[in-house]
N, C-alpha and C positions, 0 to 999 in steps of 0.2 A: 384447748385453751391455755394459756397462759398460766404462769404463775401469778401473776399481776392476776390476771382475770381469777382465778380463783379464791383472792383470797379479798377481792372487792364482792365476789358472791358470795364467798362466806359469810362477810360482814352482813351482807344482806340479807341472806339466809337467818341469822341469828336475831335480827334483829325483826324480821319478818314471826319468824317461832313467838318469840316474847310476847309482840302484837297481838298476833292472834291465838297467843294462849292455847297452844298445840297439845300444853299438857298442864296439870296446875303446878308442878314441878318449876317451869322454865314461866307459867304464869305470873308466879311471887318468884322467882329468883332475881339473882343480884346481877346486873349489868355485867361488874367487876368480874364476874367468873362465867359467864355463857358466852362474850365476846371474845374475851382470852382463847376460852377452850375453841373454841370453832376454831381461829383462826390457828391453834395448836393442832389442830387435824386437816385442814383443808387440803393440804398438798401431800398426807400422807397415802391414799392411790395411787400414785405417781412413787412408788419405791421403786416400781419394777420395769420402771425404765428408766438407764443408769445416764442420759444425758438429760434425765428431766432437775429441776433445781434441786428437787432435795436428795435426789439420785447422784447426781454429781456429789456430793458433799458425803452421803454413805454410800458408796463403791461399792463396799464388802459386802454392803446388804442388800443392794441396786443389782449387782448380776447376776448372784444366784438365783433371785426371785425372778429376775427377765428370762432366763434359762428354762425355769421350772412353767411359767405359767405366758410370759410372753407378756408385752404391754396393752393394756386393758383388757385382759385377764381375771382372773382369781381379787386381784385386789379391787377390782373393780365393781362387786357385785355385792347382793346383798349377805350370803355366806362370808365374806370378810367383815363386815359391820357382827355379826355374832360373833365371827371369829374372836375377833379382838375384843367386842364383850366380857367374852368367854374368859380370854385372858387375862383381859385388866383385873376383872373380880376375883379371880383365884388366885394372883402374883401379887398383889395389892394387901398388905399385911394391914388387920383389921384396927391397929392401934394410929396404922396414917389413915385420916380421915380426909375422902375425897366427897366433896359436897356432892350432892346431885343434882343440883343445876348445874353445875360444871359437866358433870359426867352427859348430862344429856348433850350441855354447850359440844361437846368433844365428837357425838353421835352425828350432831347436826352439821359439824363442821365436813367431816367425812362423809355425808349423804351432799353436802352440798357440791361438792368435785362430783361425785357421780351425777347427779342433776346436769352441771355444768358441761359434764363430756357427753352426756344425750343429748342436747342439741350444737353439736358435731354431725358434719356426715357422718363418721368412725361412731360412731352410740355407744354402747356398753354391754358388755353380756351381765343382765342385772340377774339373772335367775343360775347362771355359771355352777356347776358346769356344763348345760343347756348352754351351747350356742349361738341362740337366738340373740340378734341384737337389738336396743328397744333406742328409738331416736328420733328426734323432732331436729330436721337438722335446720334451724335457724343461722346459723353461724359458720360462712364460707370460708376455709382456710385463706382463699388467696385475697381475701376482703378485709387484710390485715387487722388490726389490733384497736383500732378505733371503735368500730363499729360493737367489737366484744365489750370498750368501757361504756358504752351508751348503753346497753343492755342493762351490764351490772350498777351500772349509779340508776337507770329508770328503776330497775328495783327495788335498790334502795332506798329512794324518794318516795315509791309508791307501797314498802314497806312500813316506812315510816308515818305517813300521812295517809296511809289507808282508813278505810270507814271504819268508824269503834262499833259498829254492826255485825262484825264478820265472826267475832266469836259465834254469834249464833245461827249463823250459817250449816247447816244440817251436813255438810262436807265435811269444815274443821271437825263440827263435836264427833261425828261417827269416827273422822280420825284419829279424836284424840283419846275418844273411848277405845279404839285399836292399838291404839301404844301405851296407854294405860292395862290394858289387858296382857300383852304381848311381855312388858316389862312385870310385872307382878309374875306370870309364867316363867321368865329367866329366871329372878329372883328366888323363886322356889326351885327350880332347877341347879341351880350352883349353891345354894345357900346347904349346910351340914345338914345331913338328919338327926335329929335328939334326942334318937331312942323310942319314941313314941308306938 
């Protein structure tokens, strides 16, 4: 998928995540935190490709990552999401307050990239270092950019006008509970022990 496609898909994903109330934080979050945060991280997985939009601007980072993992390797996995979140939480000083809806927006943006790459024939190694490729090839590279745009804009339109009853959907409710459980476990994992 192109950089333009990833940007469009991340905006649509952020709108979907907020409107579907995937987590209570996203449901109550500020659009001005969620959308820009998703846009900020939606191109980050392609830092493993020196010719990508981000890789061309940050070659000094992209080249070593490309040599170490190759394109669509580690940075396109769930392990990368966990590693980036851990690094973020450990490096951000407590005095610098990042709203939780912005953090979840960043996760939505990063994951939107991975999902968008899953709909191409190459797929992604979601469970890296396991080499299995997860794919649902809806976009063929030879069809050009138009199908990509149409798909992203259709997803955006559906995310904006989706039925309001969808948060009651058991799949959405289950995923929301899973996300909240993972976030609580993650917060306990990285928070300093208070000597109790």
